[in-house]
N, C-alpha and C positions, 0 to 999 in steps of 0.2 A: 301155823308155819306155812311158808310158801315153798313150792317145789323148786329145786335148784335148776338154774338155767343150763341147758345142755351146751357143751363147748362146740360141738359140730352141728351146725344147722344146715340141712340140705337145701340146695338151690331150688327155688320155685320154678316149675316148668313154664316155658313161654306160652303166652296166651295165643291160642290158634286164631288165624284170620287177620292178624296185624302184620303187615309186611315191614321188613326192615327198611330204615331210612337210608337212601343212597345219596352220595354227594352230587350236587347239581351245579356245576360251575356255570357262571353267567358271563358271557363275553362282555368285554368292555364296551363294545359298540351298542349293546342293549341298554347300558346305563348312560353313556355319553356319545352323542353322535359325532363321528369323526369329522374333524375340521380340515377342509382343503383350503390351501392358500395359493391360488394360481398366480397372484402378483409376485409373491416371493419366489415361486418356482420360475417365473418368467425372468426375473432379475438374475437369478443364479444361472439360468441357461444363457442369457446374454453375456454374463461375465465369462462363462465357459467358452462361448464363441469368440470373445475378445482374446482370451489366452490361446485358443487354438489357432486363431488367425495370425497372431504374432509368430507362433511356432511354424506355421505353414509358410509364411513369407520367408523366414530365415532358411527353411529347408529348400525352398525354390531358388534362393539367391546364392547359397553356399553349398559346400560339400556336406551331404547328409550325415556321414559318420562324424565329422568334426562338429557340426551343429548340435547333434544329439549328445555330444560329450560335455556340453556346457551345463553347469548347475542351473542356470536360469531357465534353459529349455526344459530340463527334467522337472523342475519345480512347477513350471506352468502346465506341463502335460499332466502332472498329478492334480493340479488345481482344476483343470478342465474335467478330468474323469470324476473327481469327487463331487464337483458342483452338478454335473449331469445326474449322477446317482442321487444326490440330495434333492435336486429339483423334482425328480420322479417320485421320490418319497413324499414330498410336500403336496404334489398334485393328487396323489392317491391316499393321503392321510395315513401313511404308514409310519412306523417308528423311525426316528432320525438315525443318521449314522452315528457311530460311537464318537464321543468327544475326543478320544485318543487319536482318531483318524483326522477329524476336522481340525483339531488343534495343531497336529503335526504339519499339515499342509499350510495352514495359516502361518505358522512359524517360518516355513521354508520360503514362501513368497515375500514375507516381510524381510527376511534376510536378503533375498534377491534385490529388493528395492533399496535397502539401507546400504548394502555393499556397493551397489552401482552409484548411488547419489553421493554417498559420504566418502568413498574411497576411490573408485575408478574414474569418476568424472570430476573429482575435486582436485584442482590444481595445487592445493596446499599440502596434499599427502604425497609421500614418496612413491606410492604405487599408482599414481594417476596415469591414465592412458591418454590424456589430452595432449601431452608433449610428444609421445611416441607414435601416435596414430592419428590420422585425419578424422575429424568428426564425421559420423555417418550422415549420409544424405539420401534423399529419395525414399525408396521403400525400406532401406535399412534403418533410416531414422524413424519411420512409422513403426516398424517392428520393435525397435528399441523402446519407444514410448509405450507401446501396448504391453510389452513383457515386463518392463521395469517400473512403470508408473500406473498405467490405467488398470491393469488386472490386479496388482497388489492392492491398490486403493479401493477397488470394488470389493475385494475379498475382506478387507478390514471393515468397510461399511456394512457388508452383509453380517459380519460377526457382531458389530456394535448395535446395529439397528434392527436386524431381522432374526436374531438368534437369542433364545432365552439364556440367562447367565447361569453360572455355577456348574457348567459341564466339563470344565477343564480342572485337572487335579495335579498337585505337586508330584505325585508318584509317576506321572506320565512324562514329565520333563526330561529325565535322563534317557528314556527310550527314544525320544524325538531326536536326540543327538547321534543316534546310531547311523542314520543316513548321511549327515555331513561327514562323519568319521569315515564311512565307507567311501564317500566321494573323494575325500582326501587321499585315501589309499589308491583308489582307481586313477586319480590324476597323476600321482607320482609314478605309478607303474606305467601308465600310458606314456609319460614323458621319457622314461628310460627305454621304452621299446622303440620309440621313433628315432630316426636318424637325425643328426645335426643338420641344420639347413632346411628342415621341413617347412613348407609354406605355412605362414601363420605362426610358426614357432612350435616348440615341443610342449610347452606348457600354456594352458589356456588363460590363466590369470597371473598378473605380474607378482602378486604376493606369494605365489607358489612356483615361481621360476627358479629352479635349482641352478641353472646355468648362470644366472645373473647374481644370485645371492648366496648360494650354497645351502647344504642341507641344514646346517645349524641355524641359520637365520630363518629358513623356511619352516622348520619345526617350531621355532619360537613364535613365528607369525601364526601358525596353525593353533598353537596353544592359546595365544591371546584371543584369536577369533573364536575358538571353542568356548572359552570362558565367557566371552561376550554373548555368544549364542545362548548359553545356558542362562545367563542373567536375563536375556530377552525372553526366554521361555518362562522364567519365573515371573517376570513382569506381566506377561500375557495371562498367566494363571491368576495372579493377584487382581488384575483389572477385571477378569471374568467374574470374580466373586464380589466385587464392590460396585460394579456398574448396575444401573436400574434395569428392570425387565421391560423391554420394548414390546413384547408379545403378550397380550392379555386377552382373555375371552370370558365374558360374563354369561353365565348360564341363566335360564329362566327362573331358577330357584333363588337367585340373588347371591349365590356363592361365587367367588372368583375361581375360575379354573384356568390352568395353564397347560394346554395341550402341547406336547412336544413338537417342535418344528425342526426338520432335518437341516 
């Protein structure tokens, strides 16, 4: 007969002289050399300069408080700040800015371009400014093109050609609309606080002019624009997930690596 196996077996003592293994985290730079992309950084910096130049011209030619109240000006200021930060991260091979930030700014400048070209300067729309105001000339015309055409187009090209895809998400789209909603509230409150006969009008955009159209029509316009902006945000997210990756880097091992680009 064999002896019964005891139920409680004492733990064996640790062997002396063998140190415990400690975690040894390895930085990513030891595995993959950081990739700096100065050409991308230069393009983003130049785009920021274009946006900043348009804002500066408008500030020099008009009333600063009025100029800074325009959605176009605010969107281009945000674009310049984000692109400068992104260019710095590309030059130093740091992690890119969050997609929620870059996607929001991209949406705002695209809104700026579409509203200007499809509504404000389109004679076929009821809110066209071509009949009520003389076309801008001189430096005003230059600033208009920089803010409404050149800077937005450069931002779209940067997103399509110099940024890896898949960084925008559907859950971010509703939060991007918080700024346009805040701007709508600001614009209506500003118009109520200004006195009738204020130079340039109490309201900055004709589709938000309560004096001309009343609150019912204005809120209806705001709802239609908000739905259009949300649809545009969804379109940007969808395109971001189906477009090809323009940024690729082949390591010496033969594997394809895709370092983040801000």
